[in-house]
C-alpha positions in Angstrom: 4.5 16.1 -22.0 4.3 12.3 -21.4 6.9 10.7 -19.1 9.9 9.9 -21.2 10.0 5.9 -21.4 13.8 6.1 -21.5 13.7 7.0 -17.7 12.0 3.6 -17.2 14.5 0.9 -16.2 14.9 -1.8 -18.8 15.0 -4.5 -16.0 11.6 -3.3 -14.7 10.2 -3.7 -18.2 11.5 -7.0 -18.6 10.5 -8.3 -15.4 6.9 -7.5 -16.3 7.2 -8.8 -19.7 8.4 -12.1 -18.4 5.5 -12.4 -15.7 8.0 -11.6 -12.7 6.6 -8.1 -12.0 4.3 -7.0 -9.4 3.2 -3.6 -8.1 2.8 -2.3 -4.5 0.0 0.6 -4.5 0.4 3.0 -1.6 -1.9 5.6 0.1 -1.1 8.4 -2.3 -3.2 6.8 -5.0 -6.3 6.6 -2.7 -5.9 10.3 -1.7 -6.1 11.1 -5.4 -9.8 10.3 -5.4 -10.6 11.7 -1.8 -9.7 9.2 0.6 -7.9 10.5 3.7 -4.1 10.6 4.3 -2.6 9.0 7.3 -2.9 12.2 9.3 -6.5 12.5 8.0 -7.6 9.3 8.9 -6.3 9.7 12.4 -8.3 13.1 12.6 -11.4 11.3 11.5 -10.8 8.8 14.3 -10.5 11.5 16.7 -14.0 13.0 15.6 -15.4 9.5 16.0 -13.7 9.1 19.8 -15.4 12.6 20.3 -18.8 11.3 19.1 -19.2 7.9 21.2 -21.1 7.7 24.2 -18.2 6.9 26.5 -15.8 9.9 25.7 -12.5 10.0 27.0 -11.1 12.7 29.1 -9.8 15.9 27.4 -6.1 15.0 28.4 -6.4 11.8 26.1 -7.8 13.7 23.0 -5.3 16.7 23.5 -2.5 13.8 23.8 -3.4 12.3 20.5 -3.8 15.6 18.7 -0.2 16.3 19.7 0.8 12.9 18.4 -0.6 13.6 15.0 1.4 16.4 14.3 4.6 14.1 14.2 4.6 11.5 11.7 6.9 9.3 13.2 4.5 9.0 16.2 1.3 8.3 14.0 1.5 4.6 14.8 1.5 5.5 18.6 -1.8 7.5 17.9 -3.1 4.7 16.1 -2.7 2.3 18.5 -4.5 4.4 21.2 -7.4 5.3 19.0 -7.8 1.7 17.9 -7.8 0.5 21.4 -10.3 2.9 22.5 -12.6 2.7 20.0 -12.5 -1.2 19.6 -15.5 -2.6 17.5 -16.4 1.1 16.7 -13.1 1.0 14.8 -14.1 -1.8 12.5 -17.3 -0.2 11.6 -15.7 2.7 10.8 -13.4 1.1 8.3 -16.4 -0.6 6.7 -18.3 2.5 6.2 -15.3 4.9 5.3 -13.5 2.4 2.9 -15.8 0.1 1.6 -19.5 1.3 1.8 -18.7 5.0 0.9 -15.7 4.3 -1.1 -15.4 6.8 -4.2 -15.0 5.7 -7.7 -11.6 4.5 -9.0 -9.5 7.0 -10.9 -7.7 6.6 -14.1 -4.4 5.7 -12.3 -6.3 2.7 -10.6 -7.6 1.6 -14.0 -4.2 1.6 -15.8 -2.9 -0.5 -13.0 -5.4 -3.3 -13.4 -4.7 -3.4 -17.2 -1.0 -3.7 -17.0 0.2 -7.3 -16.8 1.3 -7.5 -13.3 1.5 -10.9 -11.7 0.0 -9.5 -8.6 -1.0 -6.0 -7.0 0.2 -5.5 -3.4 -1.5 -2.8 -1.1 -1.6 -1.7 2.3 -4.9 0.1 1.5 -8.2 -0.9 3.0 -10.4 0.5 0.4 -11.9 -1.3 -2.8 -10.7 1.0 -5.3 -8.4 -1.5 -7.2 -10.8 -4.3 -7.3 -13.5 -1.9 -8.5 -11.3 -0.8 -11.2 -10.5 -4.3 -12.0 -14.3 -4.9 -12.4 -14.7 -2.0 -14.7 -11.7 -2.6 -17.0 -11.4 -6.4 -17.0 -15.2 -7.2 -16.8 -15.0 -9.6 -14.2 -14.2 -10.1 -10.3 -10.3 -10.3 -9.2 -9.1 -12.7 -6.8 -8.6 -10.6 -3.5 -6.6 -11.8 -0.6 -5.7 -10.7 2.7 -2.9 -11.7 5.1 -5.4 -14.6 6.4 -5.3 -16.2 2.8 -1.8 -17.4 2.7 -2.6 -20.7 1.3 -4.4 -19.2 -1.6 -1.7 -16.6 -2.4 1.0 -19.3 -2.3 -1.2 -21.4 -4.9 -1.5 -18.5 -7.0 2.2 -17.6 -6.8 3.0 -21.1 -7.9 0.7 -21.2 -10.8 1.3 -17.6 -12.2 -2.1 -16.8 -11.5 -3.0 -12.8 -11.0 -4.4 -11.5 -7.7 -4.6 -8.6 -5.3 -3.1 -8.9 -2.0 -4.3 -6.5 0.7 -1.5 -6.8 3.1 -3.0 -4.9 6.0 -6.7 -5.9 5.6 -9.7 -5.5 3.6 -12.5 -3.1 4.4 -14.9 -5.8 2.8 -13.4 -8.4 5.2 -12.7 -6.1 8.3 -14.0 -8.9 10.6 -10.8 -10.7 9.6 -8.6 -7.9 11.1 -7.4 -4.5 10.2 -3.4 -3.8 10.5 -3.1 -0.2 11.7 -0.5 -0.4 14.3 3.2 -1.5 14.6 1.6 -4.1 17.3 -0.9 -5.4 14.8 1.8 -6.1 12.4 4.0 -7.9 14.8 1.2 -9.9 15.9 0.2 -11.3 12.3 4.0 -11.9 11.6 4.2 -14.1 14.7 0.9 -15.7 14.4 0.4 -16.0 10.5 3.5 -18.1 9.5 2.3 -19.0 6.2 1.6 -15.1 5.4 5.3 -14.5 6.5 6.3 -17.1 4.1 4.3 -15.6 1.4 5.8 -12.2 1.9 9.4 -13.7 1.8 8.5 -15.4 -1.3 7.0 -12.3 -3.1 10.0 -10.1 -2.3 12.7 -12.5 -3.0 11.5 -13.9 -6.4 9.4 -10.8 -8.0 10.5 -7.4 -8.9 8.0 -5.0 -7.5 7.2 -1.4 -8.4 6.4 1.0 -5.5 3.7 3.7 -6.5 1.5 6.1 -4.3 4.1 6.1 -1.6 6.4 8.4 0.3 9.5 8.1 2.6 7.2 8.7 5.7 4.4 6.5 5.1 4.0 4.3 8.3 2.4 1.2 6.6 5.3 1.2 4.2 8.0 1.5 6.9 6.0 -1.7 8.5 6.4 -3.6 5.5 10.0 -2.5 4.6 11.2 -3.4 8.0 10.0 -6.7 7.4 11.6 -7.0 4.1 14.8 -6.1 5.6 14.9 -8.6 8.4 13.6 -11.4 6.0 16.4 -11.5 3.5 18.9 -8.6 4.4 18.9 -7.0 1.0 19.0 -10.0 -1.1 16.6 -11.0 -4.1 15.8 -8.8 -7.0 16.0 -5.0 -7.5 12.6 -3.2 -6.9 11.7 0.2 -8.0 9.9 3.0 -6.2 8.5 6.0 -7.9 8.9 8.9 -5.3 8.3 12.3 -5.7 11.7 14.2 -6.0 10.5 16.7 -3.4 10.6 13.9 -0.8 13.8 12.2 -1.2 17.3 13.3 -1.1 20.4 11.2 -2.5 21.3 9.8 1.0 17.9 8.5 1.7 17.9 6.9 -1.9 21.1 5.3 -1.2 19.8 4.0 1.9 16.8 2.4 0.2 19.0 0.7 -2.2 21.4 -0.8 0.3 18.7 -1.7 2.8 15.9 -2.8 0.8 17.2 -3.4 -2.8 14.7 -0.5 -4.0 16.0 1.7 -6.4 14.5 5.2 -6.4 12.9 6.7 -9.5 12.1 10.3 -8.9 9.3 12.2 -10.5 8.0 15.8 -10.5 4.8 16.0 -8.3 3.2 19.1 -10.1 -0.2 18.9 -11.6 -1.5 16.5 -8.9 1.1 13.9 -9.6 0.1 13.6 -13.3 3.6 12.0 -13.9 2.6 9.0 -11.8 -0.2 8.3 -14.3 2.2 9.1 -17.2 5.0 6.8 -16.0 2.5 3.9 -15.8 1.0 4.8 -19.4 4.4 4.7 -20.8 4.8 1.2 -19.2 1.5 0.0 -20.8 2.7 1.4 -24.4 6.0 -0.7 -23.9 4.7 -4.0 -22.7 1.1 -4.2 -24.1 2.0 -3.5 -27.6 
């Protein structure tokens, strides 16, 4: 049975129809086509560490393995792995998320067909822009945190774009945001980017898909939102598995980030995420 369109907030539909809606695409949608989860990414980086010429001592490897068993310590593990690998890390990102990126799934294709004014993602892969070429038959405008002037221009003019907030595997030489230290640095050094994020979250309604409450990259972004406008601005919406949220957490997101949780059933490989987006397409594109 398709997701009941009556469960989709009318305010969300109105914002999309009026050109004020954007979508945040989290790592869950990349996992759906075979790319690694956060823990899976860290495990692949550990294997890379073990394969390089100058291996660390066994205590380092064991310490990292212990860290990745605790989601709250993913960022610490990521920092240590990135520091050790240095340029090998950049090469890994290009190979894993660009050169060997899998084909986009149906959920990516429907996202690019919907009339969102922008697609915001913390994923490094090329799934969204590849889906855009397949569905729209032309290249998408793709920006990173280095392109704040272009993002601001397109926001002002209402031109659609993709913003890869933590970096792009195709532009890995610009930098890849993996750790809390990375994120603090770009917000301190890239003032234009800081202004762009503030503008996005205070003037547009955003639908979050493909994320959970424990996603480190989403936590980094939400911490910025909270510090930027202290709960002001429009209401945002997050499609979250009902198995990963409880009423207290949902209320916390509402109070701290102006994000209203829309719970869904994760059975059948999260098919309700696709059905939810399909229902939006029926309502706003007909």
